N, C-alpha and C positions, 0 to 999 in steps of 0.2 A: 717732485719721488718721479721714480720710472717704477713700470711695471716689465719685469722680463715674465716668459712663460720656459719655463728647462723642460726640454722634451726628451725621454729615456724610452732605451727599449731592453724589455725585461731579457736577459740570457740565461740567467738559473733560473734555479726553481726560487719561490718564494714561501719563508716563513712567517714573515710579518707583513705588515704594508706601511714602509715611514711615513712618521711623525714630523710634524712642524719642529719640533725639537732635537729629532737625528740629524735630520737635514739642515737645521741651523749650526749644529756642528760640525756637519760636513762641508757645508763653505767656509765656515771659519778656520778649521783644516785647511782648507784648500787655500786660503787669502796669505798662508803665511809663504806662499811661492812669490808672492806678487806686494806683499806690505812687509813693514818689519812688525818687529812684536811690542813697540809703543805704540804703533799705530791703531793694532787689534785690539790690544788691551785696553784703549781709549775708546774703542771703537765699544766696545761691550762693554763697558763702565757707563758711558752714554746711554745705549741701550738700556739697562739698567734703568738709567735717572731719568729715563726718555728725554732725552735731549737729543737723539739718534732716532730716527723714525725707519723701526723694519719689520716688517712682517711676513710670513711663509706661511705656506697652505703645509697639508699632507700632501703625500704623493696620491694621484687619483686618474683612472683612466682616460688618454688625452680624448678631449672634447665633449670630458660628462665633470659635471656637478655632484659633491654629497646631496642624496634627495634628502628634503626635510620632510621625511615619513608624519612628523605629529599636525606639523603644520596640513597639509593634505589631509588627515583626518578629518583634522580638525574644521577646514573648510567643508568639508562633503559631510556636517550634521545634518544638515537641512534637507540635502539629498536622500538619504539614509536613512532618515526619519517615513519620507515618502516610498522609499522602498519599501518598509517595514509593512506602512500601510496595506502596499502591496499584495507584498507576501501572504499579510493574514488574506485576505480577498481571496488569491489562489488557494490556502490552505480550505477554505472551505468548501473552494470547489472541490478542491480533490478527496473530502470529507464526501459531496456530494457523488461523483463519479464513485468512490470506494461502492460507497453505499447501493447505487446503479450495478456496480459488478455484482456485487453479492449478491443481490434478487436476479440479474442472467445466470448467475452460477447457478440456483436454487432451480429456477425453470428448466437449464440446462440436464441436469439431475433427473427431475421430472418426466422430462421428454424422452430421457434414455430408458428408462423405468417402461413406461409404456411403448417404447420400442420392442420391448423383450418381449412384451407379451402379443405383439403382430397385431395390433388395431390400427388402422391407417397411417400404413408407415409412409406412404408418399404427404402427403399433411404432413405427418411428425417433421418429415427431413426437411421439408422449407421452414416451417417453424425452428426447426435446428439451424439452417443456415442464416436465418437473420439476426437468431440472439447470438450467433458467432460474430458475424457483422456486425452487427450492435457493440457486441464484445472489444470485438479492436478497434472500432472508433473510441470508445472511451479510454481501450490504454494506450493509441496515439494520442489521443489529447490529455492525459494524465501525464505522459513519458515529454510531453510539452510543454506542461503547464513546471515539471519537474524543472527540467531547461531552463525555465524561467525565473524559477525557484534560486537557483544554483547561481543562474546569471546577474542577479541584484541580489544575493546573500549578503549582507554587511562582515559576514565571515570571509566568505570568499575574497570580496575584495578588498578587506583588511590583507589576506595571504597574499593577494597578486603586490599590492603598493609594498610590504616588507620582504618582496624580493627587489624592489626596484632598489637597492643600494646605491648607485649612481643613475643621474638622470641625461641626459643629452642637452648640451647646456642651451643649446636653440629651440628647444621644449620647455623648460623649466616654466617660464613665463606660465604658458599654457596649461601644463599642469596644477599651475596655482589656480589658474583663471575658472580652472571647473565646477568650484563650488557657489559661481555666479551663474550656473546654469536652475530652471528651478525645476526641469524635469529629473522623474528618478537617472540614479547613476547605474550603467552594469558594469561587467568587468573586462564585458567587449572592449567598452569605451574606451579605458587603460590600454588595449593593447597594440592601440596605434604610439606610443608613447616608444623612443629607445632607451634601454638601461641596461646597465649593468651589473650582475647577480655576480656576489662574493661567496664563494664555495670553502667550504674547511676540510680537509681527510687527515688521518695521521701515520705515521709510520713508526712501527717498533724501533729504537736506538738502544747501542747499550753502552756503557761507559766503563772503561777498564779500571777499574779503582787502583788498585794493587800496583801495575806496570804506572799511573798518575802521580798515584804518591810515594810508590817505591817502598811498599809495604805487604810482604805476601799474607798469604789469606783474608784482606779482606774482598768480601765477595763483588762482582760485576754489578753495577748498576744499574737495568731497565729504566727506560723512560718513554716519553711518544714525543716526536716533531710533527709539529702543524702545517701543515701543507697549505696555502694558499692560492687558490686560481681566482679567477675573473673572465666571466662568459656575459655576450648577450644571448638574445631569445632566439637566435639561432642555435645557440650553443659554441660559437666560435670561440676562440680562447683568446683573451686581450694581452697583444704584447706590445704597447705602445703605452706610457703615463707620460705623467707631467705634473709640474708641480709651482707654484705660483709664490715670485718673490715683489714683493713694494718695498723700495728701498730711495733713500735718499744720493743725489748724483755725487761721485765722487768718494763714499766710503768705501772703504776695504770690500764690502760683498758686492758692490759697485764694480770696480776694479775687478774683483775675483772672474764675477761672470761676462763682463768688458771682453777678457783676455781669451776666457774658456770658449764664447761666442767668436770668435776672431778663429779659434780651432776648428770649430764647427763648423767656419763659409767657408773652411782651406778641404783640399782633395784626399789632404793625409789622412791616412790611417795608419791603427799600429798590426803587429804580423797578424791578427784575427780578424781585422776588417774592422775594426773598429775606433770610434772616432776619443771617446774619452771614458774610459772602463772605469767603473768604481764599485765598491760595495758597501750597500746602505742598509747593513743588519749583521745581526750574530750568523756563526757559522760561514765564514767567507771563505776557511783554509777546504770545505767542502765541496764548495763549489755553490753554496744559496745565496742566494739576495746579489746576484750578479747583477749590474746594467752598463747600457752603456749609453751614452749622452750623446746624443746626433744633432741637436739644432737647440739653439736659445736663441728667443724672438724677443724682440721689442713689442708689446703691445702698444701703450699709449702712457704720455706723462699727462701725471694730474695729480691734485691735492688731494686729501680727506678729508677740510672744512666742507664741511654742509650750509648748503647758501639759501637752500629751503626753509619757511618759516615750520615745516609741521617736523615732525621727530620721526628720522628715517628709520629702517630695518634693514637688518643685513645678514646674510644666510654667511654662516661659519666654516670655515674651507680648512682648521687644522686645529691644535690641543689649544684652546687657549684662557689662559689664568684672569678671570674676569675682574672687575674694579664696579663694582656692587654700585658705585658712586654714582657712574655714567650710565650704569644700565636699567629701563625699565624692566626689571623681573617680572615685575605683574603681570605685563602686556607681553614679556618672551615665551619660547617655546624651548626651554635649559634641558638638555640631557648631560648630567653630570654623569664624569667616572672617575672614581677614587682609583687612583695609582695605586701600583703594587712593589713602585720604588723606595729606595730606602727613603727616610724622610731627610728633606732638605735643613732641620732646624731643629734642636732641643732645648727648651728652656723647663726651667726646675724641674728637670729627670724626663718630661714628658714630651715623645718626640708627635711633628708635625705633622700628621698625612696632608697629601697633594691632593688634591681633585681639579679636574679639568672643566669646563667644557666643551662639548664634544663635537665634531664635524658632523654639520648635519642639521644644527640646532639657529634655534631663529633668535634675532638679539634685536629688542630695540632700542635708539635708546631714550635717555630720560629729556621733554621738551627745551628742556635749556641748555641741552648739550649738543657739542657742535663737531667736535673732532671724534671722527672716526677712531682715531689710534689712539686714543684714551682707553678705548673698552678693554684692552688686555694690557697686561702688568708681566713683567720679568722677577726673580727674584732673586738677591743675594743667596749665592752658595759656597760662597770662598770659608766659613767657617767648618763646614762639615767637607770639604773638600782643599786640604792645606796644600795640597801638589798645586793647587790651579787657580791659585788664591788670585790672581791675574784678572783670568780669564772665567770664573768660577759665576757661573749664573744658570738658573732657571728659566728658559726662554720661553716666552706665553704668548707674544704678541701674534696670535692668528691674521692670517690672512682672511679678509672678509671680503662678500658681493655682495653689493648693494641689490633688492631687492624691487625699490620705488622704481621701474627701470620700464621706456617703450620698448617694446620690438617697430622697427621698419622692417619690412619685406624688400628689397628691391630684385627687378626682372631685368634682367639683362637679353639682349640678340644683336652679335653683332653683325653690322654693316656691311665691313672692311674689315680684311685676316686683323688680329694685334698680336705684337709682338713683345712681351714680357721674358726678358733676358739677361740674366748676367754676363751675356757676351764673352769678353774675353778671360774672365775670370773661371767658368769655366767652361771655356769655349773646348769640343771634344776634335783630337787632330786624329785623322789618316794614318794608319802603322801605330799608333800608340795608344789610342781610346778605342779605336774602333778597325777592324779588318780591312773592310770596305764596306760600299751601301749596295742593298740586295735589292735590282731594278723589279723585282716581283713585290717590294715590300706593299702593305694598304697604306694610304695618302701621302704617298711620293707625288708631286708635281715638280718635277725640275727638270732641267731643258739637255743637260748634259750628264749624265750621274758620273761617269767614271772621270769628269773633272772635277770635281769636289774632294775639296784635299783638308775643308774644315766647316765643323756643322756647332753654329751656338743655339744651345739648348734653348729649350721653356722650362721656367722655373720646376724643379719637382724633387724631392725630397732625398732622392736615390742617389746611392755614387755609381758615374757609369764613365770614369777615367778610368785608364790602365788595361783594357779588355783585348788588344790589339788583336787576340786570336779568336774574337767574337767579330759578325758584321752589325754594323750598328743596325740598334734596335728600340724603337717606344718605349717608355717606360710604361707600370699601370700605373701612377701617380703623380699627375703635374699637379699646379696649385698657383694662384691668384693673390700675388702676397697683399696681406692686408693691408702694407704701406703703399701699394701704388692702387689700390681701391680709393684708400681716403685721400691720394694726393691729384686721381682723377675726378671725385666728387667733389670737393674741398678745391678751387680752384680763384683764381682772383685777389685783391686785395685785403689782407687782413685787419679788419678791426675788431674790434673787445667780444663783437657776437662769433664773429670766426675762431675768435682762440678758446672760445668757450665750448664751441663746436666740435672743435677739434680734439680735447682735452675729455670733454664730457660726452663724446659716442665711441663706440666700441666698435671697433669692425675686426677682423677673423679674415684668415685666409680662407678661399675659395677651392673648393677641391675642382678640377677637370678634370673630364674622362678624358685618355688617351684617343677615342675615337674622336676627339674632337681637332686633338690636333696632326694637321702638317707639315710636310716639309719640303719648302720651295724656294726659290730664290728670291734674292729681294729684287724691285726693278726700281730706278730708277731715270728723269728724264735727266739729260746730260747736256751742258753745251745752251742754256737757255739766256747766261750772262756770258756775256765776251767784250774787255777791253781792247786798246787799239795794243797795248805795250805785252798784252798775252796772245796777241793774234801773229800769224805767220803772214810775210810780206811777197808781195813779187815785185823784185827788181829790189835797191839798193833806197831806194827814196818808200816813209812811209806814209803816201800821201793816204787821203782818204778814197779816192776810188780804187788804190794800190792793194787794197786792206782785205785778207780771204779771211772769213770767218767757217767756223767747223761747222758742219750740219749738225743740227741738234738732235739727239738721239733716244729713243727710248728701250734701254735694254738691261738685260740683269746689270747690277754692280757687284763688282768681283764674284767673275764666275765660278771663283774656285771654294767661294762660300754659302750654304747653304742654314737655313735657318726654321726652326720649331717656331709654330705660330695657328692661332687659333682659327679654325676654318670661316667663312662669312657663314651668316644666318646661325650660327651657335647660341642656343639658349643655357643659360643660368642666373642660379639668385645668389640672392647677397642676404642675411641678417643680420640688421643692426642693432644695438642695445644702443638707447636714449636713455641718459640718468637724468635722475628728478626735476635738475634744472633748464634742460631741454625740453620744449615743446614741439611737437608734429609737426606745427607751423612753424614755426623760427625752419627746423630741418629742411623740410618742403619748399622755405622761400629761398633757403642757397639753393638748394638745386634748380631753382628757379633761374637763378641768379648765374649761375654755372651751365646750363642751356643758352641763355642768351648770351654770356663768352663764347659756349662754344660757336653759337649763328655767326657771332662776329668774326670767327676763327675761319668762318666757310666765307663770307663776304670779302675778308683781307685775300682771300687764296683763288676767290671767283675776277678781283681788280686784280691782283697778280699775275692772272693767266691771261687777263687783258692785255695789262703793259707786255707779256712778253708776246704774245704773237703780232701787236702793234712792233715791237721791238723787231722780230725775224720778215715782217712784211719790207718795211724798211730799209733791212739788210740785202732782203731779194731785189726792191728797186732798184739801191744803187750798185746792187752787183758785185755785193762783196759776198753773196752767201752762193756758191757753189750747186747745183742742184742734181744730185746721185738720180738716174733715169728710173730706178729701181727706189727711191725711197721719195720719188717726189709729193711734198705738199703734204706726204703721211705726217710728220709730226706736228700740222699745224691742224688735221685731221683728230688728230689724239689729243692736242692740248682741248680742242674742241667739245669733244667729248666727255674729256675731263670736266668742264666746267659744265657744260648741260647735267649731267651727273652730281656734279656738287650744287647745283642751283635746287633739283629735285628734290635735294633733303634739307633747307635750309628753313621748313619750319618746321619741322621735327625735334621732340626731343631728344639728342645726343649729344654726346662726348667723349672725348678724347681719353686712349687708355693704352697708358705703353710707350714704347720706342719707335723714331723713325715718322714720323710725323709733322717734321719740317721745322721751319724757325716760325711758320706761319700756327701753327697749331701747336703753338707753347705759348707766343704772345697774346695777351690777354683784353688787346683797347685797338680801338678800328685807327688802321694806316688813313694818314692824309697824303697826301702826292709831293710833299714834300722829306717825308722818311721815307730812307733808301733800304732795300734790305733783300741778300742775296738766298732765298728760299731754297734746301734741300729739297726738293722735288719726287719725295719717292711715293711713288703710285704701284696700288696692286695691278697684274696685268689681267683680271677676271674682272673684275670692278669699275677698276678704273676711277677709281678713289683713293684718298690718302689713307695710311694707315692709320688701324686703333680706333676707328668711329664705332661707337654701341651707343643701339637706342636702349631709353632707359622707362622705364613705369613702375608703380607701386602698386602695391599690395595691401 
């Protein structure tokens, strides 16, 4: 099974949030470009008969999941009871404060009456001031208690959770764990969560019936059109959306998504600057429900079979037609929606209505059930739709997210610059993709700016091509691909545990601030490996004493090329979801193995540098290497500096991430003297270390 995340940007206003049924239809319709009618019909039939596995989610804001509100409220019941006990105490205190304030007010009235009689005015003024001060203190205390009551009120907590239509993916587990604490719960405790709220407004529309039906005299029909918008806590409108597809490799939908992915991976756009424009809803002719697919990401490969002995729980992400033979309904939290669509089947003149389990519901499997795909089902609809008898099904296999997962937070610090670039595939060319590089730009670390003709960009979601009229500029959003991160963490020989780790651990792209990105030359040590056949000779005889070796040099490699890279000392984090089968101990054990392999790589570097120094000294001794006065011994001191810098890192928890780390940064075993390699010594000029070294710590 392959999981795809299809990322879209909203173009027009939304009148509906496309559900998994609509998205299934959209993908099947697009598959006609890449598959035959026979293949499509066979695939749809197999989905209905559960021979093919295909699970699709509703459209959701990118980076968010539907909030399981019922589960959150259920988890908070114990804490809400404690809130209620505290509210009762506060209310008693409020009654006492109110009684005291009433007494003070009566005393103030008496004093004011005495003042009118002009008796002991100074003394009365003093008493009056004291009473007013006491009343102000009571007022402050009363208001403070009122704020506390509002902050722990069950109603206010429910209203806050009610607004959380979609919760940040990385915070879902933390939200569900709120019920594990023993103390009271406050509205302020919920303010730290990132969420998206759905808003709905209506606009008035008119349908000209007399023109549509071409019958004069028919009155116009007024109706309201819903307009949906999605905002975060700050009121920023969400423009990026995603949906998930889990499907078997080689099927129609898989082929379609792979073909779309190739389009999104290119620099080509349509005349409006969109990758793959599409309409996912009605009123498309009026510009509503228009989107552009800008990226398709393969998340992980995995299966749906549960290997643990404990029945799993899932968060429903789409419109699910449930199979209650699989579901433990008593321990699930199901929100049922009855469809207003036409009945799918009529028996004995009685139409059957359709009810779905909506997104955000919690589904728990029965103890003896293992296949999560069997939770949902699709229904034959060919009788009701004779026009589409080949492909007529009502799709009900919703995408599910397993909740029994552990969250590992890793912290990274770059020890040397990290290069992650699609290189030539996305290379930016002077005069084509940018006008020139402005020397005043921030984070430029180039020797000769005017000589740069090509820039290898860091990974980003933005299209940077064909901007020849503009100077080169950094983009706002960079990212480390999830696949690169997983490859950097899981190194070494693959075993059964490794395969399980790769399948059952979920990585996401890491967003990187543009302030972390630097534009630099790539530096390399050259002429460290030289053979007789590749070396100039003096005279005609290739005698050993006549060989002239090129002087080793440490300089920019391809002076016309600059590369965007993460600078040294930059910190970033990644949250990794571990499914039920993966323990934290197993994950940490694998990371420790990766750290050990990095140590081997660094030791290989140290040994190879010592060999290079030995060879160079031999060349000098034999007179094969002509010393340049301005460069005398400089390359040897630089090699020694690199060796000492690597030695100082040998016991730290390090990994190689990205490219240009040389062969020694890729090999996973200790080299012996019989093994000969010619390593590309790509070395950062500032740190004098190989590129791509990052230090990792657990949180």
